[in-house]
C-alpha positions in Angstrom: -6.5 20.7 -17.5 -3.9 20.6 -14.7 -4.0 23.5 -12.4 -0.6 25.1 -11.5 1.1 23.8 -8.4 -0.2 25.4 -5.2 -3.4 26.9 -6.7 -5.6 24.7 -4.6 -3.4 25.0 -1.6 -2.0 21.5 -2.1 1.7 21.4 -3.1 2.1 17.6 -3.3 -0.2 14.6 -3.1 0.7 11.0 -2.0 -0.9 8.4 -4.3 -2.0 5.0 -3.2 -4.6 2.3 -3.9 -7.4 2.6 -1.4 -10.4 0.6 -0.3 -11.0 -2.2 -1.0 -7.3 -2.6 -2.0 -6.0 -6.2 -2.1 -6.1 -7.5 1.4 -9.2 -9.7 0.9 -8.1 -11.2 -2.4 -6.4 -14.6 -2.9 -2.6 -14.3 -3.1 -2.3 -14.7 -6.9 -4.7 -11.9 -8.0 -3.5 -9.8 -5.1 0.1 -10.0 -6.4 -0.9 -9.1 -9.9 -3.2 -6.2 -8.9 -0.6 -4.8 -6.5 2.1 -4.8 -9.1 -0.2 -3.1 -11.7 -1.2 -0.5 -9.1 2.4 0.1 -8.1 3.6 0.4 -11.7 0.8 3.0 -12.4 1.7 4.9 -9.2 5.4 4.9 -10.1 4.7 6.0 -13.7 2.5 8.9 -12.5 5.1 10.0 -10.0 7.8 9.9 -12.8 5.6 12.0 -15.1 4.9 14.7 -12.4 7.5 14.4 -9.7 6.8 17.9 -8.4 3.1 17.1 -7.9 3.0 13.5 -6.7 4.7 10.9 -4.4 3.6 7.3 -4.0 2.9 4.7 -1.3 3.2 1.2 -2.6 0.2 -1.2 -2.5 1.1 -3.9 0.0 -0.3 -7.3 -0.9 -0.9 -8.7 2.6 -2.4 -12.0 1.4 1.1 -13.1 0.5 3.5 -11.5 3.1 6.8 -12.7 1.7 5.8 -11.5 -1.8 4.5 -8.3 -0.2 8.0 -7.6 1.2 9.6 -8.2 -2.2 7.0 -6.0 -3.9 7.6 -3.2 -1.3 11.3 -3.4 -2.0 10.7 -3.2 -5.8 8.3 -0.3 -5.4 10.7 1.7 -3.3 14.0 0.9 -5.0 12.8 0.7 -8.6 9.6 2.8 -8.8 10.4 5.5 -6.3 7.6 4.9 -3.8 8.3 6.6 -0.4 6.6 3.9 1.7 3.7 1.5 1.7 0.0 1.6 2.5 -1.8 -1.4 4.0 -4.8 -2.2 6.1 -4.7 -3.5 9.7 -6.4 -6.7 8.9 -6.3 -9.3 6.1 -9.4 -11.5 6.2 -9.5 -12.6 9.9 -5.8 -11.8 10.7 -4.7 -8.5 12.2 -1.5 -6.9 11.2 0.2 -8.1 14.4 -0.1 -11.8 13.3 3.5 -13.2 12.9 3.0 -14.1 9.2 3.1 -10.3 8.4 6.5 -9.7 10.0 8.4 -9.8 6.7 6.5 -6.7 5.6 7.6 -4.7 8.7 11.1 -6.0 8.5 11.4 -4.9 4.8 10.1 -1.4 5.7 12.6 -1.1 8.5 15.4 -2.3 6.2 14.3 0.3 3.5 13.8 3.0 6.2 10.3 3.8 4.8 7.0 4.3 6.6 4.0 2.0 6.4 0.7 3.9 6.4 -2.1 2.0 8.1 -5.3 2.9 6.2 -8.6 2.8 8.3 -10.7 -0.3 7.7 -14.1 -1.5 8.8 -13.7 -3.8 11.8 -14.1 -7.5 11.4 -17.5 -8.9 12.0 -18.0 -9.6 15.7 -19.6 -13.0 16.3 -21.1 -11.8 19.5 -23.4 -9.6 17.5 -25.2 -12.6 16.2 -25.4 -14.6 19.4 
């Protein structure tokens, strides 16, 4: 049963794929999973546009493909932005390889939500 809009005090929810998402996968499975997640988010938003918005899953293991998928998710699926984590394996989001993702978000004029993530293992803890 779906409650009427506003009964819980929430008028709209933003859907996204959360932890562990796809940032630690190899590129090929990350691409496929992100596309599936984005298609599902887009379909859910289409079915209930007065209840949901969507943030695209950003497949950071393949930054160039991530930029293309962000564009598809925004222009074809209706996502309002993207959600990603601050690190992919041992690379933080400020690593130059990730620039195509930011550039695409700027071109599309959409936000990128940085989801909190456990910090990378610190080697000094073992020494």
